[in-house]
C-alpha positions as CSV (number, residue, x, y, z in Angstrom):
1,M,5.7,2.4,12.1
2,E,2.1,3.5,11.8
3,L,0.5,5.0,14.9
4,P,-3.3,5.4,15.5
5,V,-4.4,9.0,15.4
6,E,-7.8,10.8,15.2
7,I,-8.6,13.4,12.7
8,E,-10.9,16.3,13.7
9,V,-13.2,17.3,10.9
10,P,-14.3,20.9,11.4
11,G,-18.1,20.8,12.1
12,G,-18.1,17.0,11.6
13,P,-17.0,13.7,13.2
14,R,-13.7,12.4,14.4
15,L,-12.0,10.0,11.9
16,E,-10.0,6.9,12.7
17,A,-6.6,7.1,11.0
18,R,-3.1,5.6,10.9
19,L,-0.1,8.0,10.6
20,T,3.5,7.2,9.8
21,E,5.6,10.2,10.8
22,S,9.3,10.8,10.3
23,P,11.2,13.9,11.4
24,A,13.3,13.6,8.3
25,A,10.4,13.2,5.9
26,A,10.8,15.3,2.8
27,A,7.2,14.7,1.6
28,G,3.8,13.3,2.7
29,L,1.0,11.3,1.2
30,V,-2.7,11.0,2.2
31,L,-4.5,7.9,1.0
32,C,-8.3,7.6,0.5
33,H,-10.1,4.2,0.4
34,P,-12.8,2.8,-1.8
35,H,-16.6,2.9,-1.3
36,P,-17.7,2.6,2.3
37,L,-21.0,1.0,1.3
38,Y,-19.2,-1.8,-0.5
39,G,-16.8,-2.7,2.3
40,G,-14.1,-0.1,1.6
41,D,-11.9,1.0,4.4
42,M,-8.3,2.1,5.1
43,D,-7.2,-1.5,5.4
44,N,-8.0,-2.2,1.7
45,P,-5.0,-4.0,0.1
46,V,-4.6,-1.4,-2.6
47,I,-4.4,1.4,0.0
48,V,-2.1,-0.6,2.3
49,R,0.2,-1.4,-0.6
50,A,0.4,2.2,-1.8
51,A,1.1,3.3,1.8
52,E,3.9,0.7,2.0
53,V,5.5,2.0,-1.2
54,A,5.4,5.6,0.1
55,Q,6.8,4.5,3.5
56,S,9.6,2.7,1.8
57,R,10.7,6.0,0.3
58,G,10.6,7.7,3.7
59,L,7.4,9.6,3.3
60,T,5.0,10.6,6.1
61,T,1.7,8.7,5.3
62,L,-1.8,9.1,6.5
63,R,-4.5,6.6,5.7
64,F,-7.9,7.0,7.3
65,N,-11.5,5.8,7.4
66,F,-14.2,8.0,6.0
67,R,-17.0,9.0,8.2
68,G,-19.2,6.0,9.2
69,V,-16.4,3.5,8.6
70,G,-14.7,1.5,11.3
71,A,-14.2,3.6,14.4
72,S,-14.8,6.9,12.5
73,G,-17.9,8.8,13.7
74,G,-20.7,10.1,11.5
75,A,-22.5,8.4,8.6
76,H,-21.9,8.0,4.9
77,G,-22.3,11.4,3.1
78,R,-22.7,10.2,-0.5
79,G,-19.2,11.5,-1.3
80,I,-20.1,15.2,-0.6
81,A,-19.5,15.1,3.1
82,E,-16.4,13.0,2.5
83,E,-14.8,15.9,0.8
84,D,-14.5,17.5,4.2
85,D,-12.9,14.3,5.5
86,V,-10.2,14.5,2.8
87,R,-9.5,18.2,3.5
88,A,-9.2,17.5,7.3
89,A,-6.8,14.6,6.5
90,L,-4.7,16.8,4.4
91,A,-4.6,19.4,7.2
92,R,-3.6,16.7,9.7
93,A,-0.8,15.4,7.5
94,R,0.4,18.9,6.8
95,M,0.9,19.3,10.6
96,A,3.3,16.4,10.6
97,L,5.5,17.8,7.8
98,P,7.9,20.7,7.4
99,A,6.2,23.8,6.0
100,T,7.8,23.5,2.6
101,A,7.4,19.7,2.2
102,P,5.2,18.6,-0.7
103,L,2.0,16.7,0.2
104,G,0.3,14.4,-2.2
105,L,-3.1,12.8,-2.4
106,L,-3.9,9.3,-3.6
107,G,-7.4,7.9,-3.9
108,Y,-8.6,4.5,-5.0
109,S,-12.0,3.9,-6.7
110,F,-14.6,6.0,-4.6
111,G,-11.6,7.5,-2.9
112,A,-10.3,8.6,-6.3
113,W,-13.6,10.4,-7.1
114,V,-13.6,12.2,-3.7
115,S,-9.9,13.1,-4.1
116,A,-10.5,14.5,-7.6
117,R,-13.4,16.6,-6.4
118,V,-11.3,18.1,-3.5
119,A,-8.5,18.9,-5.9
120,A,-11.0,20.6,-8.2
121,R,-12.7,22.8,-5.6
122,P,-11.7,26.5,-5.5
123,P,-9.2,27.4,-4.5
124,A,-7.8,24.7,-6.7
125,L,-5.1,22.7,-5.0
126,P,-1.9,22.3,-7.1
127,L,-1.0,19.1,-5.3
128,P,0.3,15.8,-6.6
129,L,-2.7,13.6,-7.3
130,C,-2.9,9.9,-8.1
131,L,-6.3,8.4,-9.1
132,V,-6.3,4.6,-8.9
133,A,-9.1,2.8,-10.8
134,P,-11.4,5.8,-11.0
135,P,-15.0,4.3,-11.5
136,L,-15.8,6.3,-14.6
137,G,-19.2,4.7,-15.3
138,M,-20.5,4.8,-11.8
139,L,-20.1,8.4,-10.6
140,D,-20.4,11.9,-11.9
141,W,-17.0,13.2,-13.1
142,T,-18.2,16.6,-14.2
143,L,-16.0,18.2,-11.5
144,I,-12.4,17.5,-12.3
145,P,-9.1,19.0,-11.2
146,T,-7.3,21.4,-13.6
147,S,-4.2,22.2,-11.6
148,A,-3.1,19.0,-9.8
149,T,0.4,18.1,-10.8
150,P,1.9,15.6,-11.3
151,L,-1.3,13.8,-12.0
152,L,-1.3,10.0,-12.6
153,I,-4.2,7.7,-13.4
154,I,-3.7,4.0,-12.8
155,A,-6.1,1.4,-14.3
156,G,-6.1,-2.3,-15.2
157,T,-6.9,-3.8,-18.6
158,R,-9.6,-5.9,-17.1
159,D,-11.3,-3.2,-14.9
160,E,-15.0,-3.2,-15.8
161,Y,-15.6,-0.1,-13.7
162,C,-12.8,1.9,-15.5
163,P,-12.9,0.6,-19.0
164,L,-10.0,1.6,-21.2
165,P,-12.2,3.1,-24.0
166,D,-13.5,5.6,-21.4
167,L,-10.2,6.2,-19.8
168,E,-8.5,8.0,-22.8
169,P,-11.1,10.7,-23.2
170,F,-11.3,11.2,-19.5
171,A,-7.5,11.6,-19.2
172,A,-7.6,14.1,-22.1
173,R,-9.8,16.3,-19.9
174,L,-7.2,16.5,-17.2
175,P,-4.3,18.9,-18.0
176,G,-1.0,17.1,-17.9
177,A,-2.5,13.8,-16.8
178,R,-0.4,10.6,-17.4
179,T,-2.0,7.2,-17.5
180,A,-0.4,3.9,-16.4
181,I,-2.0,0.7,-17.5
182,V,-1.5,-2.5,-15.5
183,E,-1.9,-5.5,-17.8
184,G,-4.3,-8.1,-16.6
185,A,-5.5,-6.1,-13.5
186,D,-9.1,-5.9,-12.6
187,H,-10.7,-3.2,-10.4
188,F,-9.4,-4.8,-7.3
189,F,-5.8,-5.5,-8.5
190,F,-6.0,-9.1,-7.4
191,G,-2.5,-10.6,-8.0
192,K,-1.4,-7.2,-9.4
193,L,-0.6,-5.2,-6.3
194,Y,3.1,-5.2,-7.0
195,P,2.9,-3.7,-10.5
196,M,0.4,-1.2,-9.2
197,G,2.8,-0.3,-6.5
198,L,5.6,0.2,-9.1
199,E,3.4,2.8,-10.8
200,V,2.8,4.6,-7.5
201,E,6.5,4.6,-6.9
202,C,7.2,6.2,-10.3
203,W,4.7,8.9,-9.5
204,L,6.2,9.5,-6.1
205,R,9.6,9.9,-7.7
206,E,8.3,12.8,-9.7
207,W,7.7,15.0,-6.7
208,D,8.7,13.5,-3.3
209,G,12.2,14.9,-3.2
210,G,14.1,11.7,-3.9
211,G,12.8,9.5,-1.1
212,S,15.1,7.5,1.2
213,A,14.8,3.9,0.1
214,A,14.2,1.6,-2.7
215,L,10.8,-0.1,-3.2
216,T,10.6,-3.5,-1.6
217,G,8.2,-6.4,-2.1
218,E,7.6,-9.5,-4.2
219,P,6.0,-9.6,-7.6
220,G,2.5,-11.0,-7.9
221,G,1.2,-9.6,-4.6
């Protein structure tokens, strides 16, 4: 069950969040939503579906609203200030986990961009990273992670913001990155949330310690 919590960003605002915490959790996952200026928030269907997949495996999950979204304080920071939001969310999730439990990071669209930048900043974080529909043509991807592992990129064949011809050279720049292509999916994964969730589950299986339950849900969501 998700519970409302607040995240304190050092030197910044308080963020609205939802935490699912289990004393027996062997791993955790922080989820970052799409662009705030285009209606993105932590209740985005892609973020909710990815959180459900992680929860079905017994993970502690934390999804949150970036600054200026929903009940979160502050104002949109063009992605730069949002890096602090992600770091604070990782720290909050870490508090809910055993010291040795792995903690992963998943970002969708704008959230993927911010997550990648956080993973790339020194000291580089060797954390599991999943980039869902990274908007390659809209944002500056000069700063990329070099030590995130395992690293998965999920994209749809009909995503105009993450075109497949651009995806291959982008993935080649990321050491050890694996790509998962969802046939027929657009940038929003309309009607493709279930296959997207299956790819998230495969990524979780690589690092989450085995999980505690099978993925549930119906195709076509």
